[in-house]
C-alpha positions as CSV (number, residue, x, y, z in Angstrom):
1,A,-1.0,14.2,-3.9
2,A,2.6,13.3,-3.5
3,Q,1.9,11.9,0.0
4,V,-0.8,9.6,-1.3
5,A,1.3,8.6,-4.1
6,A,4.2,7.6,-1.8
7,M,1.7,5.8,0.5
8,L,0.5,4.0,-2.7
9,A,4.0,2.9,-3.3
10,H,4.5,1.8,0.1
11,W,1.3,-0.4,-0.2
12,Q,2.2,-1.8,-3.5
13,Q,5.4,-3.2,-1.9
14,A,3.5,-4.5,1.2
15,L,0.7,-6.2,-0.8
16,V,3.3,-8.1,-2.8
17,A,5.2,-9.0,0.4
18,V,2.0,-10.7,1.8
19,G,1.1,-12.3,-1.6
20,F,-2.1,-10.5,-2.2
21,L,-0.5,-8.5,-5.3
22,D,1.2,-10.3,-8.0
23,P,4.2,-8.1,-8.7
24,A,4.0,-8.8,-12.4
25,A,0.6,-7.6,-12.6
26,P,-0.3,-4.7,-10.5
27,K,-2.2,-2.6,-13.3
28,K,-5.4,-3.4,-12.1
29,L,-5.5,-3.1,-8.5
30,M,-3.1,-0.2,-8.1
31,P,-5.1,2.3,-10.0
32,R,-8.3,1.3,-8.2
33,L,-6.6,1.7,-4.9
34,A,-5.3,5.0,-6.2
35,Q,-9.0,6.2,-7.1
36,L,-10.2,5.1,-3.6
37,F,-7.6,6.7,-1.6
38,N,-7.8,9.9,-3.7
39,R,-11.6,10.1,-3.5
40,A,-11.2,9.7,0.4
41,R,-9.4,13.1,0.6
42,L,-7.1,11.6,3.3
43,R,-5.7,14.0,5.9
44,P,-2.1,13.5,6.7
45,E,-2.6,11.7,10.0
46,E,-4.8,9.1,8.1
47,I,-2.1,8.8,5.5
48,H,0.2,8.0,8.4
49,I,-2.0,5.4,9.7
50,L,-2.0,3.6,6.3
51,R,1.5,3.7,6.0
52,G,1.8,2.1,9.4
53,V,-0.4,-0.7,8.0
54,A,1.8,-1.1,5.0
55,K,4.8,-1.2,7.4
56,A,3.1,-4.0,9.4
57,M,2.4,-6.1,6.3
58,L,5.9,-5.7,5.0
59,E,7.2,-6.9,8.5
60,A,4.8,-9.8,8.5
61,G,5.8,-10.7,5.0
62,E,9.5,-10.8,6.1
63,R,8.6,-13.0,9.1
64,V,6.8,-15.5,6.8
65,K,9.7,-15.8,4.7
66,R,12.1,-16.8,7.5
């Protein structure tokens, strides 16, 4: 559960970075994503993959800002 929560925090940062999530109003999307990921019963390697996706989104967001 802690790994999923940390991954969700990473995803929230990434979704803001790419302009998908309004940082002022994350209250609808993030709980839904939490439900989805918790329902999926992700294995550690799957969490690692999803964190890699979040990292790539953050990097893409930084490139766009430049």
